FISEFI-605740 format. One record per atom (N, C-alpha, C): residue in three letters; y, x, z. Coordinates in steps of 0.02 Angstrom, whole numbers, plus 50000, padded with zeros to 5 digits. Layout:
alaYXZ...
//
This chain:
met464905058451240met464695052251273met465265049251314lys465615053551353lys466175051251394lys466735048251351lys466875051451293lys467395048851248lys467215041951223leu466555040951208leu466345034451183leu466445029051236leu466285030851300leu466375026051354leu467115024151362arg467545029251357arg468265027751363arg468485022851309lys468265024051246lys468465019551192lys468185012551202lys467565012451228lys467245005951238lys467635001551287tyr467885004751343tyr468225000851396tyr468985000451388leu469255003651336leu469985003651327leu470284996651323pro469994992051285pro470284985251283pro470284981851351phe469774983251391phe469734980351458phe470304982851502tyr470424989651500tyr470964992551539tyr471644989551518phe471734988851453phe472364986151427phe472474979051452leu471934975051451leu471984968151474leu472174967751548val471874972151589val472024972251660val472764973951673ile473004979051637ile473704981251645ile474194975651626val474054972351570val474484966951547val474484961151598ser473894959651625ser473844954251674ser474254955751736ile474204961851760ile474594963851819ile475344963251805phe475544965351747phe476254964951728phe476494957651727ile476074953251701ile476264946151697ile476334943151767val475854944951812val475884942351880val476514944551916ile476664951251910ile477264953851943ile477894950751914ser477924950151848ser478514947051817ser478604939951838ser478044936351843ser478084929351863ser478354928651934phe478164933451977phe478394933352046phe479154933852050phe479444938552009phe480164939552011phe480534934051974leu480224931151924leu480554925951884leu480484919051915leu480024918351965leu479894911751992leu480514908152017pro480954911452056pro481564907952078pro481974905352020glu482014909551966glu482404907451909glu482094901451875leu481414901451870leu481064895851839leu481144889551882lys481084890651948lys481154884951993lys481844881851989ser482354886151976ser483044883651977ser483264880751910val482784880251862val482974877551797val483234870451803ala483014867051858ala483264860251869ala484004859951880phe484324865751898phe485034865851914phe485464867951855val485164869251797val485544871851741val486104867051721asn486724869651715asn487314865751694asn487464859951742phe487294860851804phe487454855751854phe488204855651865lys488514849751855lys489244849251861lys489464842151879ile490094841751902ile490414835251914ile490764833151850val490604827251825val490904824951762val491484820151773asn491504816751832asn492054812051843asn492064809651915val492654807451936val492734803851999val493104797551981glu492774791751992glu493054785451967glu492804779552009pro493164773952008pro492904767952042pro492334765052001ile491774763752034ile491204760452003ile491024754652048asp491074748552021asp490974742452060asp491414742352122gly492024745052113gly492504745052168gly492444750752216leu491934754952208leu491814760552253leu492014767052220leu492404771152255leu492584777652229leu491964782052228thr491784784452168thr491134787652158thr491214794352123val490844799352146val490794805852113val490184805652068val490284807052003val489744806651955val489564813751932cys488934815551941cys488694822251922cys488174821751866glu488054827351832glu487514827751783glu487244834851781gly486644835551751gly486364842251739gly485874844551791ser485654840351837ser485134842351885ser484564837451880glu483964839951886glu483364835751881glu482924836851942glu482564831651961glu482084832052015glu482394834752080ile483004832552094ile483354834952153ile483304829452207ser483174831652269ser483064826852323ser483704825152361asn484214829452355asn484794828152397asn485424831352367tyr485994828052379tyr486644830552357tyr487114830452417ile487504835752423ile488014836152477ile488694836552444val489124831752460val489794831752433val490284833752488thr490764838052469thr491274840352516thr491954839052485val492384835652523val493064834152500val493554837752546lys493994841752515lys494494845552553lys495194843852528asp495674844152574asp496364843452552asp496604850152523leu497224850252500leu497464856252467leu497594862052515asn497544860752581asn497584866052631asn496904868252654asp496374866152620asp495684868152632asp495404864952695asn495704859652720asn495414855952776asn494894851052750ile494314850752781ile493784846152760ile493974839052781leu494004834552732leu494154827552746leu493514823352750leu493004825452713leu492384821652711leu491814826252690glu491244825552723glu490644829252703glu490054824652716gln489674822952663gln489124818252671gln488584819552618ser488004816852630ser487444817852585ser487294811452545ser486944812352489ser486754806752447ser486074808252415gln485724802952395gln485074803852364gln485094803252288asn485694802352259asn485734802052186asn486374805152162lys486444805552095lys487014809152065lys487644804952060arg487614798752083arg488214794752090arg488344794052165ile488844797852189ile488944798652261ile489544794452283asp489414789652326asp489934785152352asp490364788752403ile491014789452390ile491474792352438ile492024787452456ser491864780952453ser492374775852465ser492614775652537ser492234778752583ser492464779052653ser493064783752661leu493204787652609leu493784792052609leu494394787952586his494814786052633his495404781952616his495994786552604leu496134788052541leu496674792652524leu497334788952518asn497874792652530asn498534789852519asn498704790052445tyr499144785452425tyr499354785252355tyr499654791952334gly499414794852279gly499654801152254gly499354807252288glu498914806252337glu498614811852372glu498084815152328thr498094821852326thr497624825652285thr497134829352329val496494829152309val495964832452347val495524836452299asn495164841352327asn494674845252289asn493984843152311ile493554841752261ile492884839152275ile492364844052247ser491884845952289ser491334850152267ser490674846852287val490144848352249val489484845452262val488964850852260thr488494850652306thr487924855052307thr487294850952300ala486854852852252ala486204849552244ala485674854052275gln485184850952308gln484674855052340gln484004851452340asn483464855552335asn482804852852348asn482504856652407asp481854856652414asp481554859652474asp481694867052482lys481774870652426lys481834877952431lys482484880752403tyr482814877152359tyr483384880052325tyr483974875352327his484574878252318his485164874152313his485634877252262lys486044872952233lys486504875152180lys487154871252187thr487714874752189thr488364871552191thr488594870152120ala488884864352110ala489134862552043ala489594867952017val489564869051951val489944874551921val490694873251926asn490894867051938asn491604865451940asn491794862052005thr492414863252028thr492714859252081thr493174854152048tyr493094847952066tyr493454842552033tyr494074840852074gln494654840952043gln495274839052077gln495434831752061tyr495484827752113tyr495594820652105tyr496234818452140thr496624814352105thr497234811652134thr497174804052138ser497274801352197ser497194794152207ser497774790152177asn497594784752144asn498114780152119asn498064773252151asn497644772752203asn497614766452241asn498224765752285pro498464759752295pro499014758752342pro498794760552412ser499264762552454ser499104764352523ser499694762752568phe499564762752633phe500094761552681phe500554767652687asn501204766452687asn501674771852696asn501584774852766leu501574781452769leu501434784852833leu501984783852884gln502564781552863gln503114780452910gln503104773652943asn502614769452926asn502564762952959asn502474763753034ser502744759153073ser502704759653145ser502004757853169his501754761853217his501104760353246his501154755853307leu501764753853325leu501864749453382leu502234743153361thr501994737553384thr502354731253371thr502954730653418thr503424726553398thr503984724753442thr503924717253457pro503864715353520pro503764708253537pro504284703853505asn504034698353477asn504444693153447asn504814695453384glu504614701153356glu504884703253292glu504324704253241ala504464702853179ala503954703553127ala503744710853121gln503114711953108gln502854718653096gln502914720053021val503284725353004val503424726752934val502964732352909phe502664731352850phe502244736452819phe502524738152750gln502654744552739gln502854746952673gln502234749652637ile502144747852575ile501554749852536ile501774754452479asp501444760152473asp501584764952419asp501134763552360gly501404764552299gly500994763952239gly501204758252195glu500944758452134glu501074753152085glu500424749452072phe500474742752069phe499864738852060phe500064732052032ala499594729151994ala499714722651964ala499664717152016glu500004711752003glu500004706152050glu499304703352059asn499144701752121asn498504698552138asn497894702952126thr497994709652120thr497414714052112thr497164716852178tyr497574716352230tyr497384718852296tyr497554713652349thr497174713852404thr497284709152459thr497474713052522phe497944710352558phe498144713152623phe497854708852678leu497564711952730leu497304708152786leu497364712052851ile497374708452907ile497404711452973ile496804708853013lys496474713553047lys495904711753090lys496024714053161tyr495784709953208tyr495724712053277tyr494984712453292gln494744718553303gln494024719753306gln493714717053242asp493264712253244asp492954709653182asp493264703053159leu493774700853193leu494084694453178leu494684695353132thr494674692053074thr495244692253028thr495774687253052ile496384689753065ile496904685453093ile497474684253044tyr497474687852987tyr498024686852939tyr497804689452871thr497954685852817thr497824688152748thr498404686152704ser498514690152651ser499004688452600ser498874692852539ser499184691052483ser499154695652426ser499604701652441leu499464707252408leu499814713452423leu500474713952386ser500984716352421ser501624717952390ser501884724352422asn502404727252395asn502644733652421asn502974733152489thr503194727252509thr503454726052576thr503144719652603leu502854720252662leu502524714452694leu502814713552763lys502964707352780lys503214705752847lys502754700652878val502434702752933val501954698352967val502284695553029pro502374688953034pro502694686053093pro502314687953157tyr502694689153209tyr502394691453272tyr501914686153301ser502014679953284ser501594674553312ser500864675553293tyr500724678953237tyr500034680253218tyr499714685653261leu500124689853293leu499874695653330leu499904694653405ala500304689853428ala500484689453499ala499894688953546gly499364685753526gly498804684653573gly498304690353575tyr498444695853539tyr497944701253533tyr498244707753559asn497974710153614asn498234716253645asn497784722153628gly498104727853618gly497714733853600gly497784735353527arg497234737953497arg497274740253427arg497104734653378leu497514734353326leu497374730153268leu497354734753207thr497034732453153thr496984736553093thr497174732453032ala497634735252993ala497824732152929ala497444735652873tyr497204731752824tyr496804734352769tyr497104732352702ile496974736552652ile497094734652582ile496404734552549glu496234728752519glu495594728152484glu495714727352409asn495264730252369asn495304729252297asn494964722752276ala494924721652211ala494644715252187ala493914714452204glu493564720052215glu492844719652234glu492764719552309his493304718352346his493304717852419his493094724352453gln493254730052420gln493144736552450gln493804739052480ile493774741952539ile494374744452572ile494604750852538val495244751152519val495524757252489val496024760652534ser496274757152585ser496744760152633ser496734756152697glu496854759452753glu496894755952816glu497434759052860phe497694754952906phe498234757252949phe498124754153018arg498084758353069arg497974755853137arg498644755353173phe498744749753206phe499354748753245phe499184745053309tyr499674744553355tyr499504742453423tyr500004737353450asn499724732353483asn500134727253515asn500024727553590asn500564728753627asn500544729053700asn499974733553725pro499944739753701pro499394744253723pro499564747853788thr499064751253816thr499184755953871thr499504762253841leu500084764053865leu500444769853839leu500374775753886val500294781653858val500244787653899val500944790653909gly501004794553963gly501644797753976gly501734803953933asp502344806353931asp502504812353893asp502084818253920val501894822653875val501504828553894val501894834753872thr501854840053912thr502214846253897thr501764852253909ile501714856553859ile501364862953867ile501814867453909thr501544870053965thr501944874254010thr501824881653999ser501244883453974ser501104890553958ser500554890753905pro500574895653861pro501084900853855pro501744897853830thr502274901753833thr502924899253812thr502984899653736asp503434895653709asp503534895153636asp503704901953606asn503364903553551asn503484909753514asn503334916053554leu502894915453604leu502714921253644leu502214925553606ala502364932053599ala501884936553567ala501314937853616met500704936953592met500124937553636met499664943053612val499324946253659val498794950853642val498204946753616lys497804949753573lys497224946153546lys496694945553601asp496724940053637asp496274938953693asp496214931353701asp495754929153744asp495724922053758asp496404919753782val496624913953759val497284911353776val497204905053819leu497474905253879leu497464899453923leu498094895253911val497984888853896val498534884153886val498544879353945thr499104878753978thr499184874054033thr499714868854014tyr499684863054046tyr500144857654027tyr500244852954086thr500764848954082thr500904843854132thr501014837154096gly500974831754135gly501114825154108gly500494821854078gly500624817054033gly500084813454001gly499764808154045glu500164804954087glu499904799754130glu499554794254089his499004791654115his498584786454085his498144788954027ala498214795254007ala497794797753954ala497074798353979thr496594796753935thr495884797453953thr495594803953925lys495954807153879lys495734813653854lys496324817353826phe496254824053826phe496764828453799phe496424833053748ile496694833253688ile496424837353634ile496944842453612leu496744848753607leu497194853953583leu496964856253514asp497384855353464asp497234857453396asp497624863853380val497284868553347val497574874953329val497614875453253tyr498214876553228tyr498324876953155tyr498574883853136leu498314886253080leu498594892153047leu498904889652983gly499574889352981gly499904885852928gly499734878452934ala499484875452879ala499284868352881ala498534867552891lys498174873052900lys497444872652906lys497244872252980leu496844867352997leu496584866653064leu496024871653074val496104876253122val495604881453133val495214880453197gly495404875653238gly495034874453300gly495294868353336ser494844864853369ser495034858953408ser494644859253474phe495004858553531phe494704859853596phe494894854153644thr494404852253685thr494514847153736thr494784850453799ala495324847753826ala495644850553885ala495444846553947glu495384849954003glu495234846654067glu495634849954122asp495774846054173asp496124848654233asp496774852254214his497124849554164his497774852054144his497754859254117gln497194861054086gln497154867654055gln496584867754004val496634872253957val496104873353908val496154880653885thr495574883853877thr495554890753855thr495354890953781ile495754894353741ile495594895253669ile495264902053662pro494644902353637pro494304908853630pro494674913553583ala494634919953598ala494984925053558ala494764924853485lys494124923053473lys493874923053404lys494224917953360thr494584913353390thr494954908253351thr495524911553312phe495774917153335phe496394919953309phe496274926153264lys496734927053218lys496804933353181lys497454936553205thr497474943153202thr498084946553223thr498624946053170asp499234947253192asp499824947053148asp499874940253112ala499794935053150ala499834928253122ala500164923653173thr500484918353148thr500804913453191thr500414906953188tyr500234904453246tyr499844898253251tyr500264892753281lys500094886653262lys500404880853293lys499884877553338leu500064876453401leu499634873153449leu499914866253464thr499514861153451thr499744854253464thr499274850953513leu499544849153571leu499164845753623leu499284838253617lys498734834353615lys498784827053611lys498504823953675ala498914819753706ala498684815753763ala498524808853738ile497884806753743ile497644800853708ile497334795953758tyr497494789653750tyr497154784353788tyr496594781653744glu495974782053770glu495374780053733glu495384783553665asp495384779653609asp495424782853543asp496064780653506tyr496594779453544tyr497234777253515tyr497614783453490val497344786853442val497614793253419val498314792453390glu498424786953356glu499054786053321glu499654785553368ile499544783553430ile500104783053477ile500034788153534ala499654793453520ala499584798753570ala500264802253579lys500364804953639lys500954809053652lys500754816353638thr501214820153609thr501044826953588thr501564831953614ser501324838153619ser501764843853634ser501534849553590thr502014853053559thr501844858353510thr502214864753526ile501864870353522ile502184876853527ile501924881353470asn502294886553456asn502064891753410asn501824897753450leu501304900953425leu501004906653460leu500914912353411ile501224917953426ile501184923853383ile500644928453411ile500144929953370ile499624934653390ile499804941453362asp499974946053407asp500214952653389asp499634957453384ser499614961653332ser499074966453325ser499124972153375asn499724973153403asn499814978553451asn499574976353520thr499184980553554thr498994979253622thr499614979953666lys499694975353712lys500284975553754lys500184980453811thr500684984653823thr500664989353879thr500704985653945leu500314987853994leu500294984354058leu500934985654098pro501124980954143pro501764981354177pro501804987254226val502414988554248val502544993954295val502474991254367thr502144995154409thr502064993354480thr502414998454524ile502544996454586ile502885000654635ile502415001554694asp502435007254729asp501915008654779asp502065006054849tyr502675003554862tyr502835000854928tyr503144993854922asn503164990354978asn503444983654981asn504204984054970tyr504414982254910tyr505114982954891tyr505564977954927gln505264972554956gln505684967454988gln505924969555057asn505574974355088asn505794977155152asn505574984455154leu506004988755128leu505844995755119leu506204999955172lys505845004555203lys506165008955252lys506685013355217pro507235014855251pro507755019055220pro507475025955200asn507755028555145asn507575035155120asn506845035855099thr506555030255080thr505865030355055thr505855032854983gln505375037054967gln505275039154898gln504765034554866ile504995030654818ile504535025954784ile504255029154721ser503645027354705ser503325029654643ser503185023654598leu503265024554533leu503135019354484leu502515021254444ala502145016254421ala501535017654384ala501375011754338thr500965013054288thr500675007854246thr499945009554235arg499525004454228arg498815005754217arg498655007554145thr499155007554101thr499055009754032thr499125017254028glu498585020654013glu498595027954011glu499055030353954gly499445035553968gly499865038553917gly500515034953904ala500665029753942ala501285026053932ala501865029553968thr502465028553941thr503075031153971thr503435025454006ile503695026854066ile504055021754104ile504805023254099lys505195018154083lys505925018654084lys506185013754136tyr506735015854172tyr506975011654227tyr507735012254234thr508015007154264thr508725007254286thr508755004954358leu509275006954393leu509365004954463leu509975000454472asn510264998154417asn510864993954421asn510764987154387gly510134985454374gly509984978954344gly510054978654269gln510224984354236gln510294984254164gln509614984554130asn509614982754065asn508994982654026asn508714989754018pro508114990954043pro507844997754039pro507654999753968asn507524994953924asn507374996753854asn507975000053822lys508574997853841lys509185000353810lys509515005953850tyr509515005253916tyr509895009853958tyr509465014154004gly508805013154002gly508375016154052gly508295023754048ala508235026754107ala508055033854112ala507295034254111thr507035039954088thr506315040954087thr506085042954156tyr505585039454181tyr505325040854248tyr504905047354247thr505075052054291thr504715058454294thr504425059854363gly504625056054414gly504385057254481gly504695052554531pro504515052954595pro504745048254646pro505505047654648ile505735041554665ile506445039854669ile506605038354742thr507105041654769thr507305040454839thr507775034454843ile507605029754886ile508005023654894ile508355023854962thr509015023354960thr509415023555021thr509775016955035glu509815012654984glu510175006354991glu509865001054945asp510104994854953asp509844989454910asp510034990854837val509534990154793val509654991154722val509214986154683thr509414985154620thr508994981154575thr508654985854526leu508014986754537leu507614991154494leu507304987054438lys507454989154376lys507134986054318lys506744991454281cys506134989854262cys505724995054229cys505284991954176val505114996254128val504694994254072val504245000154054ala503634998554032ala503175003754009ala503105003253933val503155008953899val503115009053826val502605014253805lys502285012853749lys501795017453721lys501795016753646asn501745022353612asn501745022353539asn501185017953512lys501355013953461lys500885009553426lys500615003953471gln500965002453526gln500794996853569gln501434992953584gly501344986553600gly501914982653621gly502144984853691ser502794984653702ser503064986453768ser502824981353820ser502794983653883ser502624978953936ser503204974053947asp503064968753984asp503614964454007asp504054968554053ile504704967054052ile505164970354099ile505044967554169thr504944971954217thr504824969854286thr505454971354327thr505654966454367thr506244967154409thr506034967454482tyr506254972654517tyr506134973354589tyr506814973354624asn506974967954659asn507584967554698asn507454970954766ile507584977454769ile507404981554827ile507884980254884his507604978654943his507994977755003his507784982955055val508274986555081val508134991655132val508144988155201gly507594988455235gly507534985255300gly506804985455321his506644982055375his505954981955397his505834975855440lys505234973155436lys505024967455476lys504274967955488gln504044964355538gln503334964255552gln502994959655501pro502554962455458pro502274958255405pro501774953055431val501754947455396val501294942055412val500794941355355ile500154941655371ile499624941355320ile499204935155333tyr499084931255280tyr498634925455285tyr497994927155246leu497434927755282leu496794929255251leu496424922855235ser496174922355174ser495844916255152ser495164917855120pro494674919755162pro494014921155134pro493684914855107ser493214915755061ser492904910155025ser492584905055072asn492604898755052asn492254893455089asn491644891055051gln491414894755000gln490884892454955gln490194894254983ser489934889755024ser489304891055059ser488694890155015lys488774887354956lys488204886254911lys488164891354855asn488594896454859asn488544902054811asn488094907354841phe487454907154823phe486964911554853phe486914918054814gly486774923554851gly486714930054820gly485994932554820val485914939054811val485244942054807val484954942454878lys484474938254892lys484204937654960lys483824943954981ser483524947454933ser483104953254950ser483504958854984val484164958854974val484584964055006val484974961255065gly484834954955082gly485154951955141gly485774947955128tyr485954946855064tyr486544942855049tyr486374935455058thr486724932055102thr486584925055116thr486964920555067asn487604919455082asn488024915555036asn488734918255039glu489124916254990glu489794919254982glu490234917855043arg490214911955068arg490644910255125arg490484914755185ala489834915555201ala489644919455260ala489824926755252glu489674929655193glu489774936855184glu490514938655177met490904934455144met491624935955136met491994935055202asn491764930555244asn492074929955310asn491914935955354lys491314938855345lys491154945055383lys491624950655362ile491744951355296ile492204956555273ile492914955055298ala493114948655296ala493784946855320ala493864948555394asn493324948155433asn493364950055503asn493604957255511tyr493324961755470tyr493524968855473tyr494234969855449val494434966055396val495124966555373val495604964455428glu495444958855461glu495884956255514glu495924961155572glu495344963755593glu495324968455649glu495774974555635arg495704977355576arg496074983455558arg496824981955552leu496994976455521leu497704974755513leu498044973755581lys497714970455628lys498004969355694lys498094976055730asp497634980655718asp497714987355748asp498344990755722tyr498514989355659tyr499114992355629tyr499754988755650gly499684982855682gly500284979255705gly500474973355662phe500044971055616phe500194965255576phe500074958855616ile500424953555597ile500274946755620ile499784943855569val499204941655591val498684939455545val498474932255561tyr498434928155510tyr498164921355516tyr497564920755470arg497114916055485arg496514915055445arg496454907755424asn496134906655368asn496004899755347asn495414896855387asp495364890355388asp494784886855415asp494334885155356pro493744888255349pro493334887155290pro493054880055283thr493134875955334thr492914869055329thr493444864455299lys494044867255289lys494594863255262lys494734865055189ser495204861555159ser495334862255087ser495864867555073met495904869455010met496394874354988met497104871955000asp497224865454992asp497894862855004asp498124864255076val497654863655123val497814865055193val497994872455201trp497604876855170trp497724884055176trp498414885855149ile498574883055090ile499224884555059ile499804882155104asn499724876155132asn500244873555177asn500314877955239glu499754880255266glu499784884555325glu500114891255308ser499964893955249ser500264900255228ser501024899655225his501264894055199his501984892755199his502254892055270lys501894888255310lys502114886855379lys502194893355419tyr501734898055410tyr501754904255448tyr502204909555417gly502494907955360gly502944912755327gly502584919055305ala501984918255277ala501584924055259ala501924928255205asp501914934755215asp502154939355164asp501624940355110leu500994939555129leu500444940255081leu499914935055097his499724931255045his499174926555050his498594929655012phe498054931455048phe497534935555018phe496864931855020ala496634929554962ala495994926154955ala495444931254939ile494884930854976ile494344935754971ile493714932354947his493464934554889his492874931454858his492394936754832ser491784934554818ser491314938554778ser491164934554715asn490914937954664asn490854935054597asn490134933554579ala490034930254522ala489364928954495ala489434927654420ser488894928354384ser488904927054312ser488324922454293thr488374919354236thr487854914554215thr487194917954200asp487214924154175asp486594927554158asp486354932254214his486764933054267his486604937154325his486524944554308his486834946654253his486804953754233his487474957254240ser487994953554254ser488654956554259ser488764959654327lys489184964754329lys489364968054391lys490084970254387gly490354972554443gly491034975154442gly491524971254484met492154973354481met492684970954526met493284968754484glu493634963854509glu494264961754477glu494714958554530ile495354958454515ile495834955354562ile496344951454521tyr496564945754549tyr497004941154512tyr497684940454545val498194940454502val498854937754519val499004932554465asp499554929054472asp499664923554425asp499884925954356asn500364930654353asn500624932854288asn500944939754296thr501204942354242thr501494949154243thr502114949654286gln502424943954303gln503024944054344gln502884942354418ser502254941754436ser502074940054505ser502314945454554lys502584943254610lys502834947854661lys502264952154691thr501654949654686thr501084953054716thr500724957854669leu500994958854610leu500654963254561leu500554970254589ser501064972954622ser501014979854646ser500504980654702ile500514976154752ile500044976854806ile499334975354782ala499264970654735ala498604969254707ala498324975454673thr498754978954636thr498544985054602thr498324990354652lys498704991254707lys498524996154758lys497854994454790ile497764988154809ile497134986054840ile496554987254793tyr496654985254730tyr496104986054681tyr495924993354671glu496414997554657glu496265004454640glu495945008254699asn496185006954760asn495885010354818asn495175007954832leu495055001354822leu494384998854835leu493895000854780tyr494145000754718tyr493695002754663tyr493505010154669ala493915014054701ala493755021154710ala493125022154750ile492955017454796ile492345018054835ile491785013454810tyr491905009754756tyr491395005454727tyr490855009754696pro490215008554709pro489695013354690pro489415012554620asn489525006954587asn489165005554524asn489625006154463lys490005011554460lys490505012354407lys490165013554339asp490415009954288asp490255011454218asp490795008154176ala490705008054111ala491225005654066ala491384998254077thr490934994554107thr491024987254114thr491274985054182thr491244989454232thr491374987054301thr492104987354322asp492504991554287asp493214992054304asp493584986354269arg493514980454297arg493764974454264arg494514973454273gly494794976854324gly495514977554328gly495904971754356ile496564971954340ile497034966854362ile497024961254310lys496904955154334lys496874949354290lys497464944654304phe497684941354252phe498244936554258phe497964929554251ala497984925654304ala497674919054305ala498054913954264glu498704914854256glu499124910354216glu499014903054236gly499014901754301gly498974894854325gly498274892454340arg497764896354327arg497074893954335arg496844893754408leu497124897954450leu496874898654519leu497394896254568gly497204891354608gly497684888154653gly497994892754704glu497614897754729glu497884902054782glu498304907854756val498374908254690val498844913154662val499354909854616arg499284903454604arg499734899954558arg500444900154584ser500904902154541ser501604903154562ser501924896754589ser501724891054563ser502014884754587ser501764882954657asn501204885954678asn500944884754746asn501174890154795leu501124896454772leu501274902154815leu501604907554773ser502094910854802ser502404916554766ser502094923154787asn501624922854834asn501374929154864asn500604929354865gly500284926054816gly499554925454818gly499184930854779ile498604932854806ile498134937454773ile497434934654784leu497004935254735leu496294933554744leu495874939254717ile495444941954760ile495004947454738ile494294944954732glu493954947154679glu493224946354671glu492934953354682ile492694954554744ile492534961454764ile491964964354723ala491444960354711ala490874962654671ala490454956454655his489904957354618his489484951754597his488894950954645his488884945354682his488364944454732his487684942654701asp487664941154635asp487014939754603asp486744945754564tyr487064951554572tyr486824957754540tyr486584962354597leu485974964854593leu485644968154648leu486064973554681glu486294978554642glu486654984154671glu487314981954702asp487664977354669asp488294974754696asp488174971154762ala487674966854763ala487524962954824ala487334967654882lys486964972854866lys486764977654917lys487374981054948trp487854982954906trp488474986054930trp488864981254973leu488904974954952leu489284969954989leu488994968655058val488344969455065val488024968355129val488054974555174glu487914980355144glu487834986455184glu488504989755201lys489034988455163lys489654992155173lys490244987555190gln490104982355228gln490634977455242gln491204980455282lys491054984555331lys491584987555370lys492004992255328glu491674996355286glu492035000955243glu492474997155194ile492214991755166ile492604987755119ile493204984655154gly493084981455212gly493624978155249gly494164982955270tyr493974988855297tyr494464993755318tyr494854996555258asn494514997555202asn494855000155142asn495404995255120ile495244988855119ile495744983855100ile496324983855149ala496174983955213ala496704983955264ala497144990155259asp496834995955246asp497225002155239asp497705001655181ser497484998755125ser497934997955067ser498524993555083ile498394988055119ile498934983555138ile499414987055185ala499144990955232ala499574994555279ala499994999755244glu499715003255195glu500105008155156glu500675004755120tyr500524999255089tyr501034995755049tyr501624993455093tyr501464990955153tyr501984988355197tyr502254993755245gln502065000055232gln502305005755272gln502155004855346met501565002355361met501335001355431met500825006655450arg500705011355407arg500195016355420arg500485023355417
//
């Protein structure tokens, strides 16, 4: 009986299994079926149609959108735009005569997209303005335009517009001379055009009559061909008077890899912009409004080295006034590095002895030292012009004036100005006990006043005291700034930092932020303002544990800083 039942229902079981198989197969095949509209989708031609340069595609059906991308032979995108049909107008792309570009198209509907099977290479044969034409008029002299390309007579028209007003027209020839009288009454930008027989623009050239001119601009750092560690790169510059904007373009070869707006005479290029072991070209443009063609530029080359640079060598005492027979110690914050030095001003890379322990100084010497480590770049050579003598040191304390930087209120942190001045009180008290001459800034006045006072008082050390904060309020830790690796204050900054970080309570992999090089970013350490500046960010006032330490241990923090300064100047 059971066998009969099995035979009876066998066709039913078979039908169910087949149905399940079809459903599953349809599920996996659906994308392929849906994409049948893209079969053999390709670019068949790029040609003028009704005077408009047009990309013609075939092989796609029921497609709602097309994206065309035009790149030059260096892979820079010249044009990217969408279209609703397979004849895509790219006439806004004004190519130079003989210029070759690569064109690709992607078709897409609501769920799927398909790139054309071919990239079309197109070379323009339209006439165009020679790139060497002058972008500036000369008063009372004809403006000359050279035109590249071959073309039949009366097939193209040349015209000049000021804004929307046409002020000059003629038939096109390979050399055109426009009398200055046509241009004299129009100041600023004018545009010359070449139009085809269908009155479509095929080339344009912007030039300027009596415009606002910007001053020369110069990149001041980093220096040309400087090998850099793979890190954010700060670019500083001077000049560019009358410019309304500054743009920094970064090129790898001929490919533009980044463009950044600069402000306050500096711009930071993120580390992610760079690849190691590559040379980049940085071009800064100082531009008035959008007068790009007459912008002033400054260009440097930047080598990104794959090797991490070894940190510089520091000295433990004030080399500018050293007590006789002092034993000095040399150090670098790069673990495992070897220090080489000379005492006669010679190059330590070539002539240096290996540092093994303290060096006794009995007379004035020129100490040059470098730190080296296998598979890393050598540090910059540091020069210490050691003078044997002694004087009463002068310290200028400059605690923060930022009264609106509020901290964690629950632990008693009020604002940065109030709390940093409390710490500065302890630093001042301790330093005076050691015999230092100490001056303080007036927090109601500006940084320019403080810098001038520091110079006036002949300060040996200008010490700015701050606390830090982060945008997400999760960061913690300590850091200290000098201007660059050659700053005179590098050694004392290192001593202050290392001694203070030793008592910092919230140590982990992120909090030892170390010695930072401001490279012109901070006014109170900038070499052009002060040769003896340091700025410390003791801890983060918006992070609970850091703020608590800043409030509860102000005397300990202040005395620790003062003790480090006293050790360095041999006053303790």
